[in-house]
C-alpha positions as CSV (number, residue, x, y, z in Angstrom):
1,M,-1.4,13.4,-12.1
2,A,-3.1,11.6,-9.1
3,D,-4.6,13.6,-6.3
4,F,-4.5,11.4,-3.1
5,V,-7.0,13.6,-1.2
6,A,-9.6,13.8,-4.0
7,D,-9.0,10.2,-5.1
8,T,-9.6,8.7,-1.7
9,A,-12.5,11.0,-0.7
10,V,-16.0,9.7,0.2
11,R,-19.3,11.6,-0.3
12,G,-22.4,11.1,1.8
13,G,-23.1,10.6,5.5
14,G,-24.9,8.5,8.1
15,G,-22.9,5.4,7.2
16,R,-23.8,5.6,3.5
17,Y,-21.1,6.9,1.2
18,Q,-19.9,6.9,-2.4
19,A,-16.4,7.0,-3.8
20,A,-15.0,7.1,-7.4
21,L,-12.0,4.9,-8.0
22,S,-9.4,6.7,-10.2
23,A,-7.4,4.9,-12.9
24,D,-4.3,6.8,-11.8
25,W,-3.8,4.1,-9.2
26,E,-3.8,1.2,-11.6
27,V,-1.6,-1.9,-11.1
28,W,-3.4,-5.3,-11.9
29,G,-6.5,-3.2,-11.2
30,P,-6.9,-0.5,-8.6
31,L,-3.9,-0.7,-6.2
32,G,-5.3,-2.6,-3.1
33,G,-3.8,-0.2,-0.7
34,Y,-5.6,2.7,-2.5
35,V,-8.9,0.9,-2.1
36,A,-8.1,0.2,1.6
37,A,-7.2,3.9,2.0
38,I,-10.8,4.9,0.9
39,A,-12.2,2.5,3.5
40,L,-10.1,4.1,6.3
41,R,-11.2,7.6,5.2
42,A,-14.8,6.5,5.4
43,I,-14.2,5.3,9.0
44,G,-12.7,8.7,9.7
45,T,-15.7,10.6,8.3
46,E,-17.9,8.6,10.7
47,C,-15.6,9.5,13.7
48,P,-14.6,13.1,13.5
49,G,-12.2,14.2,16.3
50,M,-10.9,10.7,16.8
51,R,-7.8,8.9,15.5
52,P,-7.2,5.6,13.8
53,A,-5.7,2.8,16.0
54,S,-5.8,-0.2,13.7
55,I,-7.5,-1.7,10.6
56,S,-7.8,-5.1,9.0
57,C,-8.8,-5.2,5.3
58,Q,-9.9,-8.1,3.1
59,F,-9.7,-7.8,-0.7
60,L,-12.8,-9.7,-1.9
61,A,-12.7,-9.1,-5.6
62,A,-10.9,-7.0,-8.2
63,A,-12.5,-3.6,-8.1
64,A,-13.3,-1.5,-11.2
65,F,-12.4,2.0,-11.9
66,A,-16.0,3.2,-11.2
67,E,-18.3,4.5,-8.6
68,T,-18.4,2.5,-5.4
69,D,-20.9,2.3,-2.6
70,V,-19.2,2.5,0.8
71,E,-21.2,1.3,3.9
72,V,-19.9,1.9,7.4
73,V,-21.5,0.2,10.4
74,A,-20.6,0.7,14.1
75,L,-19.8,-2.6,15.8
76,R,-19.1,-1.2,19.2
77,A,-19.2,2.4,20.6
78,G,-17.4,2.9,23.9
79,K,-16.6,6.0,25.8
80,R,-13.1,6.4,24.3
81,S,-13.0,3.9,21.4
82,R,-15.2,2.6,18.6
83,A,-15.0,-0.5,16.3
84,L,-16.4,0.0,12.8
85,H,-17.0,-2.3,9.8
86,V,-16.8,-1.1,6.2
87,R,-18.1,-2.8,3.0
88,M,-17.3,-1.5,-0.5
89,I,-19.8,-2.6,-3.2
90,Q,-19.9,-2.1,-6.9
91,E,-23.1,-3.0,-8.7
92,G,-24.2,-5.3,-5.9
93,R,-20.8,-7.1,-5.8
94,P,-18.7,-6.8,-2.6
95,V,-15.1,-5.9,-3.5
96,H,-13.6,-4.9,-0.2
97,A,-14.3,-5.2,3.6
98,A,-12.5,-3.8,6.6
99,T,-12.8,-3.6,10.3
100,G,-11.1,-0.7,12.1
101,W,-10.7,0.6,15.6
102,V,-10.6,4.3,16.4
103,V,-9.8,6.0,19.8
104,D,-9.9,9.4,21.3
105,A,-6.8,11.6,20.8
106,G,-4.4,12.1,23.7
107,I,-5.3,9.1,25.8
108,P,-2.7,8.6,28.6
109,G,-1.2,5.2,29.2
110,L,2.0,3.1,29.0
111,E,4.8,4.7,27.0
112,H,8.0,3.1,25.6
113,D,9.6,3.0,22.1
114,H,12.2,0.3,21.4
115,A,11.7,0.3,17.6
116,V,14.9,0.7,15.6
117,M,14.8,1.7,11.9
118,P,17.0,-0.1,9.5
119,D,20.3,1.7,8.8
120,V,19.8,2.9,5.2
121,P,20.7,5.9,3.1
122,A,18.4,8.9,3.1
123,A,16.0,9.3,0.1
124,S,18.0,12.3,-1.1
125,E,21.1,10.0,-1.5
126,L,19.3,7.5,-3.8
127,R,18.2,7.3,-7.4
128,S,14.5,6.9,-8.3
129,Y,13.0,3.8,-10.1
130,A,12.5,6.1,-13.1
131,E,16.2,6.6,-13.3
132,L,17.2,3.0,-12.6
133,A,14.8,0.9,-14.6
134,D,15.6,0.8,-18.3
135,N,12.0,-0.5,-18.9
136,F,10.3,2.0,-16.6
137,E,8.0,3.1,-19.4
138,E,6.4,-0.4,-19.2
139,W,5.7,-0.2,-15.4
140,F,2.1,0.0,-14.1
141,P,0.5,3.5,-14.5
142,V,0.5,4.1,-10.7
143,W,4.3,4.5,-10.9
144,H,3.9,7.2,-13.6
145,R,0.9,9.1,-12.2
146,A,0.9,8.7,-8.4
147,I,4.0,7.2,-6.7
148,D,7.6,8.0,-6.6
149,G,10.1,5.5,-5.2
150,R,13.8,5.2,-4.4
151,P,15.1,1.7,-3.6
152,I,17.9,1.1,-1.2
153,A,19.3,-1.6,-3.5
154,W,18.6,-2.2,-7.2
155,R,19.5,-5.7,-8.5
156,D,17.8,-7.8,-11.2
157,E,18.7,-11.1,-9.6
158,P,17.6,-13.3,-6.7
159,Q,17.8,-11.6,-3.4
160,P,16.6,-12.4,0.2
161,P,12.8,-11.8,0.6
162,R,13.2,-8.3,2.0
163,W,12.4,-4.9,0.4
164,H,13.6,-1.5,1.6
165,A,12.5,1.6,-0.4
166,W,11.6,5.2,0.3
167,L,8.2,6.1,-1.1
168,R,6.3,9.4,-1.5
169,L,3.2,10.6,-3.3
170,Q,4.1,12.5,-6.5
171,Q,1.9,15.3,-5.1
172,T,2.1,15.2,-1.4
173,P,-0.9,17.1,0.1
174,P,-1.3,18.6,3.6
175,L,-1.9,15.6,5.9
176,D,-3.4,17.3,8.9
177,D,-6.3,14.8,9.0
178,P,-5.1,11.8,11.0
179,F,-7.1,9.4,8.9
180,L,-5.6,10.9,5.7
181,D,-2.1,10.6,7.2
182,A,-2.8,7.0,8.2
183,A,-4.3,6.2,4.8
184,R,-1.0,6.9,3.2
185,S,0.8,4.5,5.5
186,L,-1.8,1.9,4.9
187,M,-1.3,2.2,1.2
188,W,2.4,1.7,1.5
189,M,1.8,-1.3,3.8
190,D,-0.1,-3.0,1.0
191,L,2.3,-2.0,-1.7
192,M,5.5,-3.3,0.0
193,M,4.4,-6.9,0.6
194,W,4.5,-8.1,-3.0
195,N,7.8,-6.3,-3.6
196,A,9.4,-8.3,-0.8
197,A,7.8,-11.6,-1.9
198,L,9.2,-11.4,-5.5
199,Q,12.8,-10.8,-4.5
200,P,14.0,-14.5,-4.3
201,H,12.4,-15.1,-7.7
202,L,14.0,-12.4,-9.8
203,P,14.7,-11.7,-12.7
204,W,11.2,-10.8,-14.0
205,P,9.0,-12.2,-15.3
206,L,7.7,-14.6,-12.7
207,A,5.6,-17.7,-13.4
208,Y,3.3,-16.7,-10.6
209,V,1.9,-13.5,-9.3
210,A,0.5,-13.1,-5.8
211,P,-2.2,-10.6,-5.0
212,N,-2.8,-9.6,-1.4
213,L,-5.8,-11.5,0.2
214,D,-5.7,-9.0,3.1
215,V,-3.6,-6.3,4.8
216,S,-3.6,-5.1,8.4
217,A,-2.0,-2.2,10.1
218,I,-1.4,-0.7,13.5
219,F,-0.9,3.1,13.5
220,H,1.8,4.0,16.0
221,A,2.6,7.7,15.2
222,R,1.8,10.6,12.8
223,A,4.0,11.5,9.9
224,A,2.1,14.5,8.5
225,E,5.2,16.6,8.0
226,D,7.2,13.9,6.2
227,E,7.2,13.7,2.4
228,W,9.3,10.5,2.2
229,L,8.5,7.3,4.3
230,L,10.7,4.2,4.4
231,C,9.0,0.9,3.6
232,D,10.6,-2.0,5.3
233,S,9.0,-5.4,4.5
234,D,9.9,-9.1,4.5
235,A,8.2,-12.3,3.2
236,L,10.0,-15.1,5.1
237,V,7.9,-18.1,4.0
238,A,6.2,-18.9,0.7
239,R,4.6,-22.4,0.6
240,D,1.5,-24.1,-0.7
241,G,0.3,-21.1,-2.7
242,L,0.5,-18.6,0.1
243,V,3.1,-16.0,1.1
244,G,3.3,-14.6,4.6
245,C,4.5,-11.0,4.8
246,S,5.1,-8.4,7.4
247,G,6.0,-4.7,7.1
248,R,6.8,-1.5,8.8
249,V,6.6,2.2,7.8
250,W,9.3,4.6,9.1
251,S,9.7,8.3,9.2
252,P,13.1,9.9,8.1
253,S,13.8,10.6,11.8
254,G,13.5,7.0,12.7
255,R,10.0,6.8,14.2
256,L,8.0,3.7,13.6
257,I,4.8,5.1,12.0
258,A,2.9,1.9,11.3
259,S,3.4,-1.9,11.3
260,G,1.3,-4.7,9.8
261,S,1.0,-7.9,7.9
262,S,-0.4,-9.5,4.7
263,C,-1.2,-12.9,3.3
264,L,-0.6,-13.2,-0.5
265,F,-2.3,-15.8,-2.7
266,C,-0.3,-17.2,-5.6
267,R,-1.9,-17.6,-9.0
268,P,-0.4,-18.3,-12.5
269,N,0.9,-15.3,-14.4
270,L,-1.4,-15.4,-17.4
271,R,1.0,-13.0,-19.2
272,Y,4.1,-15.1,-18.5
273,E,4.9,-16.1,-22.1
274,Q,4.2,-12.6,-23.3
275,D,6.3,-11.1,-20.6
276,L,9.1,-13.6,-21.2
277,E,9.2,-12.7,-24.9
278,R,9.4,-9.0,-23.9
279,R,12.2,-9.8,-21.6
280,R,14.1,-11.6,-24.3
281,R,13.8,-8.6,-26.6
282,W,15.0,-6.3,-23.8
283,D,18.0,-8.5,-22.9
284,A,18.9,-8.6,-26.6
285,K,18.7,-4.8,-26.8
286,Q,20.9,-4.5,-23.7
287,Q,23.5,-6.8,-25.2
288,R,23.6,-4.6,-28.3
289,G,24.4,-1.6,-26.1
290,G,20.9,-0.2,-26.2
291,R,20.8,0.3,-30.0
């Protein structure tokens, strides 16, 4: 089973780190948000005692499940804030880049909170994907080894481009480190975007898939004590090969933990015919009553 703390850890110092990408986080390759979480933790290692404010990540190439060099460079170092740039490189090939801001903890300033969480059932009132999906055994490994999810609605037909689901790590560690806590929200921010984008095009399979070109997040609050977090995303426009998405991460008590956006880039689903034949067999099985 996946270990979020160990699997996102970096080794080294002085801006030069290494990380090992674990196959427990596999989707089309390593889950993009998992890779981004490693970049954020590298920033945190460079800035002990500070807290993450925001990050913007670019997915440059599909990473491999292997050792990765992680370079962190300071772009600006102020009295109470710093900007840092991260590059992740495998065998000389850049696979990920990110720029993040960190600030001192406990800075005084303007305070207001007008965020309103969607009115949805609690995670404890819902069934998991493993219970709902008849073909769950065919889902990507990350859903079996790392992530547990409970959707607000479960329909295999076209829906508005919005996705609400409670997510948790299958093994939720102590999240006292603010960068580790934020890394979890960043990972959910990446994961939720595609799930919103595909809703109008159900049922599966889709003729196109749309990996994230990037993901950005602003970190509003901590959620270290919360196992389940609500993912709330929408993809209002898909056109000319791009899908624009936005998302929010909420605590069970209704606090807005993080907000962000992502741009998805469509490409043909090379497994479409294979997936379509699998769907036909599954539908025929369902019509026979599962026999």
